[in-house]
C-alpha positions as CSV (number, residue, x, y, z in Angstrom):
1,M,4.6,132.8,-39.8
2,T,1.9,130.9,-37.9
3,P,-1.8,131.7,-38.3
4,K,-3.3,133.8,-35.6
5,Q,-6.7,133.4,-33.9
6,G,-7.5,130.3,-35.9
7,L,-8.1,126.8,-34.4
8,S,-4.5,125.9,-34.5
9,W,-3.5,129.1,-32.6
10,Y,-5.8,128.1,-29.7
11,V,-4.7,124.4,-29.7
12,K,-1.0,125.2,-29.7
13,W,-1.3,127.6,-26.8
14,I,-3.5,125.2,-24.7
15,A,-1.1,122.3,-25.6
16,S,1.9,124.5,-24.6
17,F,0.2,125.3,-21.2
18,F,-0.2,121.6,-20.5
19,L,3.4,120.9,-21.3
20,I,4.5,123.8,-19.0
21,A,2.3,122.4,-16.3
22,A,3.9,119.0,-16.8
23,M,7.3,120.5,-16.4
24,V,6.3,122.2,-13.2
25,V,4.9,119.0,-11.8
26,R,8.1,117.2,-12.8
27,S,10.4,119.9,-11.3
28,I,8.7,119.7,-7.9
29,D,8.7,115.9,-8.1
30,A,4.9,115.9,-7.3
31,S,3.5,113.0,-9.3
32,N,5.0,111.0,-12.0
33,F,1.6,109.9,-13.3
34,L,0.3,113.5,-13.4
35,D,3.4,114.5,-15.3
36,I,2.9,111.8,-17.9
37,V,-0.8,112.7,-18.3
38,L,-0.2,116.4,-18.7
39,S,2.6,115.7,-21.1
40,L,0.4,113.3,-23.1
41,V,-2.3,116.0,-23.4
42,G,0.3,118.5,-24.5
43,V,2.0,116.4,-27.1
44,A,-1.4,115.2,-28.4
45,G,-2.4,118.9,-28.8
46,W,0.9,119.6,-30.7
47,F,0.2,116.5,-32.9
48,W,-3.1,118.0,-33.8
49,V,-1.4,121.3,-34.7
50,G,1.0,119.4,-36.8
51,W,-1.9,117.7,-38.6
52,L,-3.6,121.1,-39.1
53,W,-0.4,122.6,-40.5
54,K,0.6,119.5,-42.4
55,D,4.0,119.7,-40.7
56,R,5.7,116.3,-40.9
57,A,8.3,117.1,-38.3
58,L,5.6,118.0,-35.7
59,L,3.7,114.8,-36.6
60,V,6.7,112.5,-36.3
61,L,8.0,114.1,-33.1
62,N,4.7,114.1,-31.3
63,S,3.4,110.7,-32.5
64,L,6.6,109.2,-31.1
65,A,6.1,111.2,-27.8
66,I,2.5,109.9,-27.6
67,F,3.7,106.3,-28.0
68,I,6.4,106.7,-25.4
69,L,4.1,108.4,-22.9
70,L,1.3,105.8,-23.4
71,A,3.9,103.1,-22.9
72,G,4.9,104.8,-19.6
73,I,1.3,104.8,-18.5
74,L,0.9,101.1,-19.3
């Protein structure tokens, strides 16, 4: 069970909003750069949640996603 109303609760919902926004941008083929930036903010937020929860799976998944998205920007 995940903690409610703590810092991680807010971060995970905000990060999820950014990831959903990135999917919307991607689905309407609006802007590849905006998609990457929104995705980057979302996975960075989930990385932070993984750090707060000390969850290695979230840390590994999102650190790789951050690297991949930053490579896409460069």
